[in-house]
N, C-alpha and C positions, 0 to 999 in steps of 0.2 A: 449712241448718245453719250455725252460726257457729263460727269458730275458738275463741273464748274458752270455749265450752262443752266443748271437748276438752282444753285446756291444764290441767295439774294432774292429769289422769287418767293422764298418761304415754302417751297413745295418739295424740298428734298426728302424729308422723312416719309411723306405719302408715296412719292414715286419709288422710294427704295423698296417698299412693300409691294407695290402694284406692278412695277415694271421689270423687277429683277428676273422674273421667269422668261419674259419675252426677250430680254436683252442677253440672257445667258448664251454665250457662244457667239454673239454678234459683235462686230466692231472691236474684237479683242486686239489690244495693243501688243505688237510683236507676234510671237507664235500663238497657236491656239491653246491657251492655258485654261484648264478646267479643274485644276487641283489647288486647293487653298494652301496646302503645305508648300508646294513649289512657289506660289506667289509670296508667301511669308518668308521663306528661307532663301530664295534665289533670285527673285525678280527685282531688278533695279529701276525699272520704268525709265530707262535711258538717263539716269541721274549720275550721281557722283560715285557710284559703286556700292552704296549702302543698300541693304535690304532691311526688312523688319527685324530679322534675326541679328543684324549687326549690333543693335542696341538692346535686344530682348532675347537673351539666351534661353534655351529649353530648360536649363537647370535652375536658374534664378529669376528669369523674366526681366532682368536688368543687367547693369554693368557695375562692378565694384572696382576700386583702385587696383586690387590684386589682378582682376581680369585684364584691366587696361595695361598693367605692367607686363603681364605675360604675353599679351598680344603685341605689344610694342617690341619686345625682345624677339618674338617670332617674325614680325613683319612691321617695320616702322612706317610702311606705306599703307597699313590697314585703313580701310575707309572710316573706321571709328574716329581717326585723328584728323579728318578733313573738316572743312566748313565750321560748324558750330562746336565741333569737338576740339578745335584748336584754340590756342591761347587768345588769338586776336580775331577769330571768326573768319579769317582769310586763309587758313591752312598753315599758319606759322606758329610753331611752338606747341609742346604737348604737356607742359608742366602741370597745368590745372587738371587735365584728364588723368594723368598718372597719380597725382596726389589725392584728388577728390572725386574723380569720375563724374564731374558735372559738365553739362553742355550749356551753351549760350542760347537762351530762349528769348525770342523777339515777341513781346507781348503788346498787342494794340492797347492803347489807353481808352478807357471809357470816356465819353464826352464830358463827364463831370470831373475828370482828372487831367492835370497837366503837370509837366516838369517845371521846376523853378528855374533851371539853368539851360533849358532848351525848348525850342518850338516843335520838336519831334512829337509825332502822335503815336509813338511806341517807346518802349523801354527794353533794354537788354538786361536780363537777369541770369544768374547762374543757378541752375537747378539740376537735381539728380534725375535719373530716368525712372519713371514709375514702373513697378513690376507688372507683368502681364499675368502672373500666376493668380488664379482664383478670381480674376476680374470679371469675366463674362460667363454667364449672365447674372452673376450674383451681385455685382455692384453697378448700379446705373449711373453713378457719379464718376466721370472720367477726368483725368488730369488732376494735379494737386490743387488747381484753382477752379476746377469744375467747368471749364469753358467749352468742352466738347459735349454735345448732346447725345451722341451715339457712337458705337464702335466704327461704323462705316465712315462717319465724318472725322473721327479721330485718326483712322488709318489714312484717309485722304490728306488730312493736314500734315501728318508725319511724312508721307510720300513727297509732298511738295516742299515743306519747310526744312526737313532734315536730309532727305535723299536728293533734293533739288531735281525732281523729275522733269524730263522734257517730253515724256510720253504720258498722256493723260490716262489714269486708270478709269475703267468703265465701272458702272454700277455693279455689274456682275463680278468684276475683280474684287471689289470691296466687300460684297456679300460673301464671296468665297473665303476671303481673309477672316471675316467675322465668324463664319462657320468653323473654320479651322481653330480659331481661338476658343471655341466652346467645347473642343474635344478633350478627351481624358488627359492628354499630355499637359494641359494648362491648369490642372488641379493638383493640390498637394496631398489629397487623400481621397479614397473612394467615397467617404462620407460626404465630403463637400461636393463631389461630382453628383452624388445622389440628391443632395440638397438643391443643386442647380436645376434638376428636373422634377422638383416637387417633393423630395424626400424630407425626412425629419431634420431638425436642427441638430448638429453633432453634439452640442453641449460641451461642457468643460471636462477635460480629463481629471480623474480623481487625484493623480499624483501618487508617487511611490515613496519617495524619500521625505524626510521631515521638512527639508527645505522646499521641495515642490508643493507639499501640502500647505505650508505657511504661505507660499507665494500664491496659491489658488485663492486664498481669502481676499486678496486685492481685486480679484476679477469676478467674484460672485455678485450676481445681479440682485442685490438686496438693499433695503433701506440702510442708510448710514447708522453705525453703532456709536452712540455718544461715548461709550466706554473704550472704544478701540477704533481710531480713525482709519486703520488699515483695512478694515472690512469694507469691501465694495469700492475702495478708493479709485482703482483703475477702471472699474466698470462704469464709472461716471461717463467716460468718453468711449469706452471700448465694450459696447454691448451689441447684441444681435448675432446672427449666424457667423458673420465675418469679424465680429468684435470691433466694429468701426462706426458706431453711432451712439448718440447720447442716450443714456439710460432713462427708463420711466421714472426713476427716483431722482433725476437731476434737478427738477424744480425744488426739491427739498434739500439739495446738497449744500450744506454749510451756508444756508441762507442766500446762495447765489442762484437766481432763477435763470435756467437755460432750457430752451424749448426741447422737449423730448423728440428724438429722431434727428436732431441737428447733425449735419455732416461736416461742418467747417468749424474750426476752433483755433484760437490764438493761444499757443502754449509757450510764447516768448522766444521761439527759435530765432526769428529775425531780430528781436530786441537784444538778446544776448550776443548774437552774431559771432558765434565761435568759429565760423568759417572765414571770418575776416573779409567778407565780400564788400565791394564798394557801396557806400551809403549815399543816397541822393534825396533831395527834397521834393516832395510831391505836394501839389496844391489841389484840394478838393473844393468844388463849388466856388471857383474863382469869381470875384466881382459881386458876390452876394453877401448878405449878412451872415450866412453860414460858412463863409470862407474858412478853410482849415488847412494849416501847413503841417506836414508830417514827414519826418526823415526816417528812412528805412532802407536796408539793402534790397528788400522785396516785400511790398505790402500785400502780396498774395491775392486773396479773393476780392479785395477792394478795387483792384485794377480792373476787374471784370464787371463788378456791380456799380462802381462809382459811389458807393455808400460808405459813410463813416459810421462806426458802431453806435448803436442807440443805448448802450450800457445795459442791455437786457439779453440779447442773443449772442453778442460777441462773435458774430459770424463773418465779419468782413475785414477790418483793418488788421494786417499782419496775420490773418487767419488762413489756414490751409486745410485740405481735406483730411479728416481723421483716417489714418491708414488702417488697413486690415491687420489683424494679428495672426491669422491662420498661416502657418508655414513661415512665420516671421524669421526663424533661424536661417532660412535659405536666402533671404532677400536683402542682406546688408549691401551698402550702408543705408542709414535711416535719416528721416526728416527731409523736408523739401530741398535742402541745400547739401545733403549728405554729410552734415557736420558731425553726426554720430556714426562712427565707423563700426562699432560693435554694440551688442545688446547691453553690455556693461556701460557704454557711453550713454545709451538711452536712459538707463536707470539713474545714472548720475545726473543727467539733465533734469529728470523729474524731481530728484531730491532738491536741486537748486530751484526749480520752478515752484514746487509746493511751499518751500520755505519762504520764497520771495512773496508769493501772492497771499500767504496766510500770516505774514509777519512773524514767521518762526513757529506758528502753532503746530504745523505739520512738519515733522522732520523724519525723513527716511534714513534709517541707520545703514551702515555698511551691510549688516545682516539682512535688513529689509530689501536692499537693492539686490543682494545675491539671491534671495528667495524669489523675487520678481523674475529675475533672469532665468532661474532654474525652471520656473513654471512656463515662461515663454518658450523655452526650448522643447516643451512637450507638445506644443500646439501644431496640429496638422490640418 
């Protein structure tokens, strides 16, 4: 039985749990594969030569410009540079991958969204490759826009969309890939592996140097301090075991009400567009009194939900999944468009962001930024 025959009937997730045992070992595409590591690292499913490991290394779970450059020098024909890894999506040119390590993502448009300059029901955007480190089973929200509901469906989508499979993966294949991704190799620390099977929250490292200790203040999950805006500032969006969700104190955060536990947020990455990606005009709710025109290189979550922000949750327009911070020193580059190549770039972005959204009330000094980076490098 093949996965595609179940999609659209709304029964995929049920069948994944019920049928995987009976399907294991049956109808295997190619040879008799029963090993998730082999499927992840070597199986191409008759596609363009890519495997899961082509874009998700064991070291970082992603691809950086440095990785791409080294691979191009070693082999210009590496499958990384084919298809959506090429400049035009047709296998020609590698400048974007070498500079930014982004791929061309074809995102279907929600029925409430259309392009102002085209009748296409999809848009091509440039996005980085999300890391697989610490993802399963600690983070149920997959992809930077949250469009995939499970690891099995995420793997199936990648096998078809990026590897251009000609051999259909079975439910057993996808389950084995998922099982492999929950193994120890995909966690950045034993504490997180323990957490994934019911252990304690790892908590925040204490810090050793003065800079690390100062940086820790930004991530402490405490109520804002009216005398020091730095206390808890970053924990506003980076709370929880993976430090990737809105804090319980967010509803009181500088009078901006944001729902606790929110997983998507607009931090103006698309607005600043430091990656210089092409900007297009999107129309929401066309032909209605709520028609809204919006220009962006990538509207993020709104492409999936079709919803324009209600000025309370800020979870849609130009919003992306709040990334985990555990092991963040391993997973450069950062943001959905890879526009921050280093943790120093991330800190500089937030200095600009907070100054912009608070009218200059919050200003992160060069020392503040260095302290934040010092603490981030401690996180496992």
